[in-house]
C-alpha positions in Angstrom: 10.2 3.0 15.0 9.7 2.8 10.6 10.2 6.4 9.0 7.4 7.7 7.3 6.4 9.8 4.2 3.4 10.7 2.6 5.3 11.6 -1.0 4.6 8.3 -2.1 5.6 9.8 -5.4 9.9 9.3 -3.9 8.7 5.8 -2.6 10.9 2.9 -4.5 7.8 0.5 -4.2 4.6 -0.5 -4.7 2.2 -2.2 -2.9 0.0 -4.3 -4.0 -2.9 -7.2 -2.6 -4.9 -9.1 -4.8 -8.8 -8.1 -4.6 -11.3 -9.6 -6.8 -8.8 -12.0 -9.2 -7.0 -8.7 -9.4 -3.9 -7.2 -8.4 -4.8 -3.6 -7.0 -2.6 -0.3 -5.3 -2.8 -1.0 -1.5 -1.6 2.2 0.6 0.1 0.5 3.9 -0.3 2.6 6.6 1.3 3.7 10.3 -0.1 4.2 13.4 -0.8 7.7 12.1 -2.9 6.7 9.2 0.3 8.6 6.8 1.3 5.9 4.4 4.9 4.6 4.1 7.3 5.7 1.7 8.1 2.6 0.9 12.1 1.9 0.3 14.1 -1.2 1.1 14.6 -0.5 4.8 10.9 0.2 5.3 9.4 -2.9 3.6 11.9 -5.7 4.9 11.3 -3.9 8.6 7.6 -4.1 8.3 5.5 -6.0 10.8 3.7 -9.1 9.5 0.7 -7.6 9.8 -0.1 -4.5 8.1 -3.0 -1.9 8.1 -4.1 -0.3 4.4 -6.7 1.1 2.4 -7.2 0.1 -1.5 -9.5 1.6 -3.9 -12.8 -0.9 -4.6 -15.1 0.8 -6.7 -14.1 2.9 -9.8 -16.3 3.8 -13.3 -14.0 3.2 -15.9 -11.0 4.8 -15.0 -12.1 7.4 -12.6 -11.9 6.6 -8.7 -15.0 7.1 -6.9 -14.2 7.9 -3.6 -15.0 4.3 -2.4 -11.6 3.3 -0.3 -11.6 0.2 2.2 -9.3 0.0 4.4 -8.1 -3.7 5.5 -5.7 -5.2 7.9 -3.6 -7.7 6.3 -0.9 -10.1 6.8 2.4 -8.8 5.2 3.0 -12.3 3.2 -0.3 -11.6 0.7 1.2 -8.0 -0.2 3.6 -7.9 -3.0 6.0 -5.6 -3.2 7.3 -4.4 -6.4 9.8 -1.6 -7.4 8.9 0.8 -9.3 10.3 2.1 -12.8 11.9 5.5 -12.5 
């Protein structure tokens, strides 16, 4: 079983997907709809198909509360280390 943790501020990695020709933040969710705390072990052991959500509607820099939830292949997700 993979470890999860709702405090994404402690995550070592961020996940992004390509949406409308832009890389956007993608919150990967487990079976309980909790966000993964992405570290080396979790990223390596994630299944090949993942469920998650991302913001699809913003006005300026402010999200207007419109999230989309999708299932996506792990190979289509970009994982990058967060800057400390």
